[in-house]
DODREN-338101 format. One record per residue (C-alpha): residue number from 0; residue in three letters; chain; x, y, z. Coordinates in pm, whole numbers, padded with zeros to 5 digits. Each point is the difference from the previous one (the first is absolute). Layout:
! DODREN-338101
REC  nr rest kette   east  north     up
REC NUM  ala     A      X      Y      Z
...
END
This chain:
! DODREN-338101
REC  nr rest kette   east  north     up
REC   0  met     A  00000  00000  00000
REC   1  gly     A  00292  00234 -00049
REC   2  ile     A  00249  00165  00231
REC   3  gly     A -00145  00021  00350
REC   4  val     A -00366 -00059 -00090
REC   5  ser     A  00029 -00358  00114
REC   6  gly     A  00220  00106  00289
REC   7  trp     A  00076 -00156  00334
REC   8  arg     A -00321  00116  00169
REC   9  leu     A -00221 -00163 -00262
REC  10  ala     A  00210 -00316 -00021
REC  11  arg     A -00005 -00033  00380
REC  12  ala     A -00377  00042  00012
REC  13  val     A -00050 -00272 -00263
REC  14  ser     A  00260 -00238  00143
REC  15  ser     A -00143  00029  00350
REC  16  arg     A -00328 -00136 -00141
REC  17  gly     A  00167 -00316 -00129
REC  18  glu     A  00053  00100 -00363
REC  19  leu     A  00322  00094 -00180
REC  20  gly     A  00062  00372  00039
REC  21  val     A  00238  00126 -00268
REC  22  val     A  00218  00310  00007
REC  23  ser     A  00112  00169 -00319
REC  24  gly     A  00379 -00015 -00023
REC  25  ser     A  00085  00203 -00310
REC  26  gly     A  00116  00351  00086
REC  27  leu     A -00006 -00060  00375
REC  28  asp     A  00338  00165  00050
REC  29  thr     A -00124  00333 -00141
REC  30  leu     A -00312 -00014  00215
REC  31  phe     A  00207 -00096  00305
REC  32  val     A  00232  00302 -00017
REC  33  arg     A -00292  00235 -00067
REC  34  arg     A -00185 -00129  00305
REC  35  leu     A  00314  00061  00206
REC  36  gln     A  00028  00353 -00141
REC  37  asp     A -00362  00055  00102
REC  38  gly     A  00103 -00070  00359
REC  39  asp     A -00109 -00367  00013
REC  40  pro     A -00342  00069  00159
REC  41  gly     A -00066 -00252  00275
REC  42  gly     A  00364 -00110 -00001
REC  43  his     A -00084 -00325 -00181
REC  44  leu     A  00294 -00003 -00240
REC  45  arg     A  00251  00076  00274
REC  46  arg     A -00151 -00274  00219
REC  47  ala     A  00035 -00249 -00284
REC  48  ala     A  00351  00119 -00085
REC  49  ala     A  00103 -00060  00361
REC  50  ala     A -00083 -00369 -00054
REC  51  phe     A  00216 -00028 -00314
REC  52  pro     A  00264 -00270  00059
REC  53  leu     A  00278  00226 -00136
REC  54  leu     A -00062  00284  00242
REC  55  glu     A  00305  00202 -00102
REC  56  val     A -00136  00016 -00356
REC  57  ser     A -00351  00101  00101
REC  58  glu     A  00124  00271  00239
REC  59  gln     A  00213  00157 -00272
REC  60  ile     A -00287  00007 -00247
REC  61  val     A -00256  00137  00246
REC  62  asp     A  00245  00267  00116
REC  63  ala     A  00062  00103 -00361
REC  64  trp     A -00367  00039 -00098
REC  65  tyr     A -00211  00065  00310
REC  66  val     A -00122  00358  00051
REC  67  glu     A -00134  00078  00347
REC  68  gly     A -00348  00149 -00039
REC  69  gly     A  00011 -00041 -00378
REC  70  leu     A  00117  00225 -00281
REC  71  pro     A -00141  00354 -00010
REC  72  glu     A -00312  00032 -00212
REC  73  gly     A  00086  00025 -00367
REC  74  gln     A  00361 -00111  00034
REC  75  ala     A  00098 -00264 -00254
REC  76  tyr     A  00094 -00350  00108
REC  77  arg     A  00362 -00106 -00029
REC  78  leu     A  00036 -00270 -00262
REC  79  leu     A  00174 -00333  00003
REC  80  pro     A  00254 -00059 -00278
REC  81  met     A -00171 -00168 -00294
REC  82  trp     A  00071 -00371 -00036
REC  83  arg     A  00276 -00121 -00229
REC  84  ile     A  00124 -00350 -00074
REC  85  asp     A  00316  00091  00193
REC  86  ser     A -00166  00186  00289
REC  87  pro     A  00220 -00012  00313
REC  88  pro     A -00091 -00211  00306
REC  89  arg     A -00112  00307  00197
REC  90  arg     A -00275  00055 -00261
REC  91  gly     A -00117 -00358  00037
REC  92  ala     A  00005  00031  00378
REC  93  val     A -00286  00252 -00009
REC  94  ala     A -00213 -00244 -00200
REC  95  val     A  00085 -00281  00240
REC  96  leu     A -00103  00203  00304
REC  97  ala     A -00314  00138 -00165
REC  98  ala     A -00123 -00349 -00090
REC  99  phe     A  00086 -00133  00345
REC 100  cys     A -00196  00275  00174
REC 101  glu     A -00307 -00042 -00222
REC 102  val     A -00018 -00375  00057
REC 103  phe     A  00088  00032  00371
REC 104  leu     A -00289  00241  00056
REC 105  ala     A -00239 -00214 -00206
REC 106  arg     A  00086 -00303  00217
REC 107  glu     A -00042  00172  00336
REC 108  gly     A -00266 -00123  00240
REC 109  his     A -00123 -00317 -00174
REC 110  ser     A  00116 -00341 -00122
REC 111  gly     A -00138  00024 -00354
REC 112  gln     A  00199 -00006 -00321
REC 113  val     A  00131  00307 -00183
REC 114  gly     A  00101  00024 -00363
REC 115  met     A  00182  00253 -00217
REC 116  asn     A -00081  00085 -00361
REC 117  leu     A  00272  00122 -00238
REC 118  leu     A  00023  00088 -00368
REC 119  thr     A  00246 -00208 -00200
REC 120  lys     A  00043  00300 -00230
REC 121  ile     A  00160  00202  00283
REC 122  glu     A  00285 -00248  00023
REC 123  ile     A  00302  00186  00143
REC 124  pro     A -00142  00060  00353
REC 125  asn     A -00165 -00341  00028
REC 126  pro     A  00286 -00203  00159
REC 127  ser     A  00048  00264  00273
REC 128  thr     A -00373  00029  00060
REC 129  leu     A -00046 -00376  00016
REC 130  tyr     A  00278 -00038  00254
REC 131  gly     A -00145  00269  00225
REC 132  ala     A -00343 -00161 -00014
REC 133  met     A  00150 -00339  00079
REC 134  leu     A  00188  00137  00301
REC 135  ala     A -00340  00104  00134
REC 136  gly     A -00150 -00345 -00064
REC 137  val     A -00211  00055 -00311
REC 138  asp     A -00197 -00317 -00076
REC 139  val     A -00085  00042 -00369
REC 140  val     A  00146  00192 -00293
REC 141  leu     A -00222  00081 -00298
REC 142  met     A  00142  00141 -00324
REC 143  gly     A -00156  00109 -00327
REC 144  ala     A  00070  00236 -00294
REC 145  gly     A  00261 -00226 -00152
REC 146  ile     A  00144 -00350  00009
REC 147  pro     A  00184 -00040  00333
REC 148  thr     A  00191 -00319 -00075
REC 149  ala     A  00306  00109  00203
REC 150  val     A -00184  00086  00320
REC 151  pro     A -00056 -00348  00151
REC 152  gly     A  00376 -00063 -00002
REC 153  leu     A  00060  00341  00157
REC 154  leu     A -00236 -00089  00284
REC 155  asp     A  00186 -00325  00059
REC 156  glu     A  00335  00177  00030
REC 157  leu     A -00122  00301  00197
REC 158  ala     A -00150 -00233  00259
REC 159  his     A  00362 -00093  00082
REC 160  his     A  00125  00363 -00019
REC 161  arg     A  00205 -00080 -00312
REC 162  pro     A  00093  00245 -00277
REC 163  val     A -00227 -00018 -00303
REC 164  arg     A  00005  00127 -00354
REC 165  met     A -00237 -00010 -00293
REC 166  gln     A  00031  00112 -00357
REC 167  ala     A -00123  00354 -00061
REC 168  thr     A -00225  00093 -00289
REC 169  val     A  00194  00238 -00223
REC 170  glu     A -00159  00130 -00319
REC 171  gly     A  00228 -00032 -00300
REC 172  asp     A  00202 -00288  00140
REC 173  gly     A -00056 -00224 -00299
REC 174  gly     A  00374 -00034 -00055
REC 175  gly     A  00051 -00234  00291
REC 176  cys     A  00102  00253  00267
REC 177  arg     A -00141 -00079  00341
REC 178  glu     A -00038  00204  00316
REC 179  phe     A -00087 -00132  00345
REC 180  ile     A -00184  00139  00300
REC 181  glu     A  00194 -00102  00309
REC 182  phe     A -00098  00012  00365
REC 183  asp     A  00215 -00116  00290
REC 184  pro     A -00166  00002  00344
REC 185  gly     A  00345  00001  00157
REC 186  ala     A  00079  00337 -00158
REC 187  leu     A -00272  00165  00211
REC 188  val     A  00221  00002  00310
REC 189  pro     A  00365  00106  00022
REC 190  asn     A  00117 -00321  00165
REC 191  gly     A -00226 -00228 -00205
REC 192  ser     A -00161 -00134  00317
REC 193  leu     A -00341 -00142 -00096
REC 194  pro     A -00245 -00222  00188
REC 195  ser     A  00145 -00350  00017
REC 196  glu     A -00327 -00189 -00029
REC 197  pro     A -00190 -00035 -00330
REC 198  ile     A -00321  00197 -00032
REC 199  leu     A -00335 -00110 -00139
REC 200  arg     A -00008 -00057 -00374
REC 201  pro     A -00343  00138 -00093
REC 202  ala     A -00239 -00173 -00235
REC 203  phe     A  00023  00141 -00352
REC 204  leu     A -00317  00068 -00200
REC 205  pro     A  00056  00159 -00342
REC 206  ile     A -00296  00189 -00144
REC 207  val     A -00086 -00136 -00345
REC 208  ser     A -00252  00092 -00266
REC 209  ser     A  00030 -00315 -00209
REC 210  his     A  00054 -00373  00043
REC 211  ser     A  00295  00019 -00241
REC 212  leu     A  00178  00248  00229
REC 213  ala     A -00057 -00232  00295
REC 214  arg     A  00159 -00284 -00196
REC 215  ile     A  00301  00213 -00094
REC 216  leu     A  00056  00095  00362
REC 217  leu     A -00012 -00360  00117
REC 218  lys     A  00244 -00102 -00274
REC 219  lys     A  00253  00282  00038
REC 220  ala     A -00021  00112  00363
REC 221  thr     A  00323 -00021  00198
REC 222  gly     A -00175 -00140  00307
REC 223  arg     A -00330 -00109  00149
REC 224  ile     A -00330  00156 -00107
REC 225  asp     A -00276 -00057  00254
REC 226  gly     A -00306  00099 -00201
REC 227  phe     A -00146  00268 -00225
REC 228  val     A -00228  00300  00014
REC 229  val     A -00198 -00012 -00324
REC 230  glu     A -00099  00355 -00086
REC 231  ala     A -00271  00102 -00245
REC 232  pro     A  00022  00329 -00195
REC 233  thr     A -00281  00144  00214
REC 234  ala     A  00255  00051  00281
REC 235  gly     A  00122  00347  00087
REC 236  gly     A  00350  00134 -00055
REC 237  his     A  00208 -00155 -00277
REC 238  asn     A -00151 -00264 -00226
REC 239  ala     A  00157 -00241 -00244
REC 240  pro     A -00019  00126 -00360
REC 241  pro     A -00278 -00159 -00204
REC 242  arg     A  00103 -00270 -00243
REC 243  gly     A -00045  00103 -00358
REC 244  arg     A -00195  00313  00086
REC 245  gly     A  00097  00356  00067
REC 246  gly     A -00174  00315  00102
REC 247  gln     A -00026  00364 -00083
REC 248  pro     A  00248  00195  00213
REC 249  asp     A -00157  00130  00318
REC 250  ala     A -00351 -00057 -00132
REC 251  gly     A -00093 -00282  00234
REC 252  ala     A -00021 -00225 -00303
REC 253  val     A  00235 -00276  00110
REC 254  glu     A -00200 -00318 -00051
REC 255  trp     A  00058 -00359  00096
REC 256  gly     A -00148 -00295 -00182
REC 257  glu     A -00036 -00375  00014
REC 258  arg     A  00372 -00050 -00053
REC 259  asp     A  00063  00179  00331
REC 260  arg     A -00214 -00237  00203
REC 261  val     A  00207 -00217  00236
REC 262  asp     A -00044 -00374 -00047
REC 263  leu     A -00067 -00099  00359
REC 264  asp     A -00001 -00370 -00093
REC 265  thr     A  00367  00037 -00094
REC 266  ile     A  00071  00199  00316
REC 267  arg     A -00158 -00274  00211
REC 268  lys     A  00209 -00268 -00172
REC 269  leu     A  00319  00180  00103
REC 270  gly     A -00071 -00135  00348
REC 271  leu     A  00061  00317  00200
REC 272  pro     A -00254  00206  00196
REC 273  phe     A -00128  00313 -00169
REC 274  trp     A -00210  00302  00087
REC 275  leu     A -00223  00202 -00234
REC 276  ala     A  00031  00379 -00025
REC 277  gly     A -00186  00270 -00191
REC 278  gly     A -00371  00059  00053
REC 279  met     A -00001 -00212  00317
REC 280  gly     A -00109  00277  00240
REC 281  arg     A -00353 -00127  00057
REC 282  pro     A -00187 -00256  00211
REC 283  gly     A -00017 -00341 -00162
REC 284  ala     A  00327  00044 -00190
REC 285  leu     A  00190 -00216  00247
REC 286  val     A -00246 -00288 -00038
REC 287  glu     A  00013  00031 -00379
REC 288  ala     A  00379  00006 -00003
REC 289  cys     A  00028 -00306  00221
REC 290  ala     A -00245 -00184 -00225
REC 291  leu     A  00244  00066 -00286
REC 292  gly     A  00284 -00156  00197
REC 293  ala     A  00150  00317  00146
REC 294  arg     A  00122  00022  00358
REC 295  gly     A -00153  00344  00044
REC 296  ile     A -00022  00352 -00139
REC 297  gln     A  00203  00321  00000
REC 298  val     A -00189  00326  00054
REC 299  gly     A  00145  00350 -00036
REC 300  ser     A -00232  00283 -00103
REC 301  leu     A -00251 -00061  00279
REC 302  phe     A  00270  00023  00268
REC 303  ala     A  00154  00309 -00159
REC 304  leu     A -00313  00185  00112
REC 305  ser     A  00000 -00141  00354
REC 306  arg     A  00075  00205  00309
REC 307  glu     A  00344 -00161  00045
REC 308  ser     A  00112  00061 -00357
REC 309  gly     A  00285  00247 -00050
REC 310  leu     A -00179  00186 -00279
REC 311  asp     A -00012  00377  00060
REC 312  pro     A -00327  00084  00185
REC 313  asp     A -00115  00249 -00263
REC 314  leu     A  00062 -00243 -00286
REC 315  lys     A -00168 -00279  00197
REC 316  ala     A -00306  00218  00070
REC 317  gly     A -00019  00105 -00365
REC 318  ala     A  00012 -00360 -00121
REC 319  arg     A -00262 -00109  00253
REC 320  asp     A -00230  00287 -00099
REC 321  gly     A  00042 -00079 -00367
REC 322  leu     A -00086 -00364  00054
REC 323  arg     A -00308  00075  00211
REC 324  ser     A -00129  00250 -00257
REC 325  gly     A  00084 -00222 -00296
REC 326  thr     A  00223  00265 -00160
REC 327  leu     A  00341 -00159  00055
REC 328  arg     A  00158 -00135 -00317
REC 329  val     A  00299 -00229 -00052
REC 330  arg     A  00174 -00025 -00335
REC 331  thr     A  00292 -00203 -00124
REC 332  ser     A  00277  00212 -00147
REC 333  ser     A  00248 -00149 -00242
REC 334  thr     A  00244  00287  00047
REC 335  ala     A -00020  00129  00360
REC 336  ser     A  00260 -00231  00152
REC 337  pro     A  00367  00041 -00094
REC 338  thr     A  00025 -00380  00016
REC 339  gly     A -00200 -00040 -00321
REC 340  phe     A -00253 -00223  00176
REC 341  pro     A -00369  00102 -00008
REC 342  phe     A -00094  00187  00317
REC 343  lys     A -00338  00062  00164
REC 344  ile     A -00078  00365  00071
REC 345  val     A -00279  00134  00223
REC 346  glu     A -00129  00324 -00147
REC 347  met     A  00010  00255  00282
REC 348  asp     A  00032  00377  00008
REC 349  gly     A  00339  00132  00108
REC 350  thr     A  00190 -00313 -00102
REC 351  leu     A  00207 -00090 -00304
REC 352  ser     A -00308 -00164 -00151
REC 353  asn     A -00107  00355 -00088
REC 354  pro     A  00157  00119 -00330
REC 355  glu     A  00035  00356  00132
REC 356  val     A  00181 -00116  00313
REC 357  leu     A  00226 -00222 -00211
REC 358  ala     A  00077  00283 -00243
REC 359  gly     A  00070  00243  00285
REC 360  arg     A  00254 -00225  00173
REC 361  thr     A  00366  00057 -00079
REC 362  arg     A  00151 -00331 -00103
REC 363  arg     A  00282 -00116  00226
REC 364  cys     A  00157 -00324  00118
REC 365  asp     A  00143  00019  00351
REC 366  ile     A -00107 -00330  00158
REC 367  gly     A  00080 -00220 -00297
REC 368  leu     A -00146 -00337  00098
REC 369  leu     A -00127 -00062 -00352
REC 370  arg     A  00315  00105 -00179
REC 371  thr     A  00142 -00268 -00227
REC 372  ala     A  00368 -00065 -00054
REC 373  tyr     A  00127  00026 -00357
REC 374  arg     A  00331 -00049 -00176
REC 375  arg     A  00143  00334 -00110
REC 376  pro     A  00192  00032 -00329
REC 377  asp     A  00325  00029  00198
REC 378  gly     A -00068 -00337  00163
REC 379  gly     A -00096  00138  00340
REC 380  ile     A -00334 -00034  00179
REC 381  gly     A -00254  00281 -00002
REC 382  tyr     A -00346  00030  00153
REC 383  arg     A -00315  00144 -00154
REC 384  cys     A -00376  00018  00047
REC 385  pro     A -00264  00106 -00256
REC 386  ala     A -00167  00213  00271
REC 387  glu     A  00314  00213  00051
REC 388  pro     A  00045  00333 -00184
REC 389  glu     A -00031 -00068 -00370
REC 390  thr     A  00329  00170 -00086
REC 391  ala     A  00186 -00226  00243
REC 392  trp     A -00174 -00309 -00137
REC 393  leu     A  00084  00091 -00360
REC 394  ala     A  00362  00075  00091
REC 395  lys     A  00025 -00356  00132
REC 396  gly     A -00122 -00147 -00328
REC 397  gly     A -00364 -00038  00094
REC 398  asp     A -00283  00024 -00253
REC 399  ala     A -00217  00312  00029
REC 400  glu     A -00322 -00199 -00045
REC 401  ala     A  00079 -00200  00315
REC 402  thr     A -00041  00313  00214
REC 403  arg     A -00360  00070 -00104
REC 404  gly     A -00243 -00018  00292
REC 405  arg     A  00254 -00139  00247
REC 406  arg     A -00057  00079  00367
REC 407  cys     A  00266  00009  00270
REC 408  leu     A -00138 -00285  00208
REC 409  cys     A  00284  00026  00252
REC 410  asn     A -00095  00351  00112
REC 411  ala     A -00374 -00055 -00047
REC 412  leu     A -00022 -00316  00211
REC 413  val     A  00195  00152  00287
REC 414  ala     A -00236  00299 -00020
REC 415  asp     A -00295 -00242  00022
REC 416  val     A  00095 -00084  00358
REC 417  gly     A  00046  00355  00121
REC 418  his     A  00372  00056 -00063
REC 419  pro     A  00015  00201 -00323
REC 420  gln     A  00318  00181 -00084
REC 421  arg     A -00044  00373  00067
REC 422  arg     A  00079  00207 -00310
REC 423  arg     A -00004  00374 -00046
REC 424  ser     A -00305 -00051 -00219
REC 425  gly     A -00171 -00206  00270
REC 426  pro     A  00000 -00362  00113
REC 427  glu     A  00032 -00284 -00249
REC 428  pro     A -00342 -00132 -00110
REC 429  gly     A -00101 -00359  00058
REC 430  leu     A -00142 -00266 -00231
REC 431  val     A -00244 -00254  00144
REC 432  thr     A -00038 -00352 -00134
REC 433  ala     A -00269 -00263  00062
REC 434  gly     A -00152 -00304 -00162
REC 435  asp     A -00274  00060 -00252
REC 436  glu     A -00264 -00221  00164
REC 437  leu     A -00117  00225  00284
REC 438  asp     A -00380 -00035  00001
REC 439  his     A  00009 -00229  00303
REC 440  val     A  00234  00236  00185
REC 441  ala     A -00239  00286 -00073
REC 442  arg     A -00290 -00197  00144
REC 443  phe     A  00199 -00077  00315
REC 444  leu     A  00096  00366  00042
REC 445  arg     A -00361  00111 -00004
REC 446  ser     A -00053 -00211  00311
REC 447  glu     A  00342  00049  00159
REC 448  pro     A  00130  00348 -00092
REC 449  asp     A  00303 -00021  00231
REC 450  phe     A  00093 -00364  00032
REC 451  thr     A  00291 -00188  00155
REC 452  ala     A  00200 -00282 -00153
REC 453  gly     A -00174 -00235  00243
REC 454  gln     A -00343  00105 -00125
REC 455  ala     A  00117 -00053 -00357
REC 456  leu     A  00115 -00351  00087
REC 457  asp     A -00333 -00081  00165
REC 458  trp     A -00180  00120 -00313
REC 459  leu     A  00220 -00204 -00233
REC 460  arg     A -00059 -00311  00211
REC 461  ser     A -00377  00051  00012
REC 462  ala     A -00224 -00206 -00225
REC 463  ser     A -00262  00266 -00066
REC 464  gly     A  00219  00303 -00052
REC 465  asn     A -00193  00193  00263
REC 466  pro     A  00237  00186  00234
REC 467  ala     A -00012 -00134  00355
END
């Protein structure tokens, strides 16, 4: 559900009710340092950091970023260095600590399981983030937006605190050059002193949109896969591109057909548990999924509107009002995401879904999670993003057409959870995403205008669909 929307409060509320609460892991380091610069209200991050097993590391990071009482109103946040394939260990240490704190807080006060969701596409921070989550005892790792064949082996090695590396994706490397993302847990501390005992190797559940992708993962994965989340194109956020079909840019015309339907018979024959996602946020969906052989369902959009969700209160209220009145619209954009994947956009005033807001925003790239590495003509490695300033993109060999309609998801998604960068022109606008099957959520909201995650779970488990 994006950076901080499915945060530790929501995951803890769900996990404490016996289900799998999942925190979003991508971009956690940026959110972590912004929360510290806001004064860490409630002291939660500092409490979690005090439990970090490498206390010297956590103290240094907190001291470097924490601002007593928070930054003055309007003052811009300090930024982390943007990720590179060769980022130094101190950069990775922030991601390790951020992931640890998020999972630690999600696990507090109950014995339920906690998961973390990551995007395969954002590959450079993933080893650091995974290790931090594992230090905190994360039970399940879910990954989509790509083919994460290298991740199971990483989990196996990280569970023993061993150095890991995986091949980086570098555009233009058709000539046989290879670059590797490396992460060494021992480099986090000056004396290399790490915990001596192995830590839990979490279950690994890749998110797939086709039975063929599930087969590829089982064939090529470097370690154990424990099951699959099978996601339909009705799900919010990024979707798999349609097979053999396209769409008009930014017109909501991305369409999926029969070729995009997952063959659940084939999935069942793979012999691993699976969960269904996309359009599952309604009573009866769990029973239907289990009848098809699934172990359960994954639900996102409903919980994004719950009281414990990290979504900015004004954006949450606007989405709730739009659903209750029947005016909220979700469209699938073929161009909004710099990743090139289709992306669901909720049309809301004041966000980047509005053409005037998009046109009025100065393009910039200062978080850089969705930058891609490319091979420069001189043989070195450069980094570029189609949502960055067009002149910079073109200077790096990018195609002008690729910039059309692109949104800076990095800045927008951090803004969604109340931590927008403060510019001279005003705060960065957000961009809300949701699944496109929301009629049931709208019906629930009319009865429960301000609901908790627990109430949402009760409703999903009910047979009639009537809120308790």
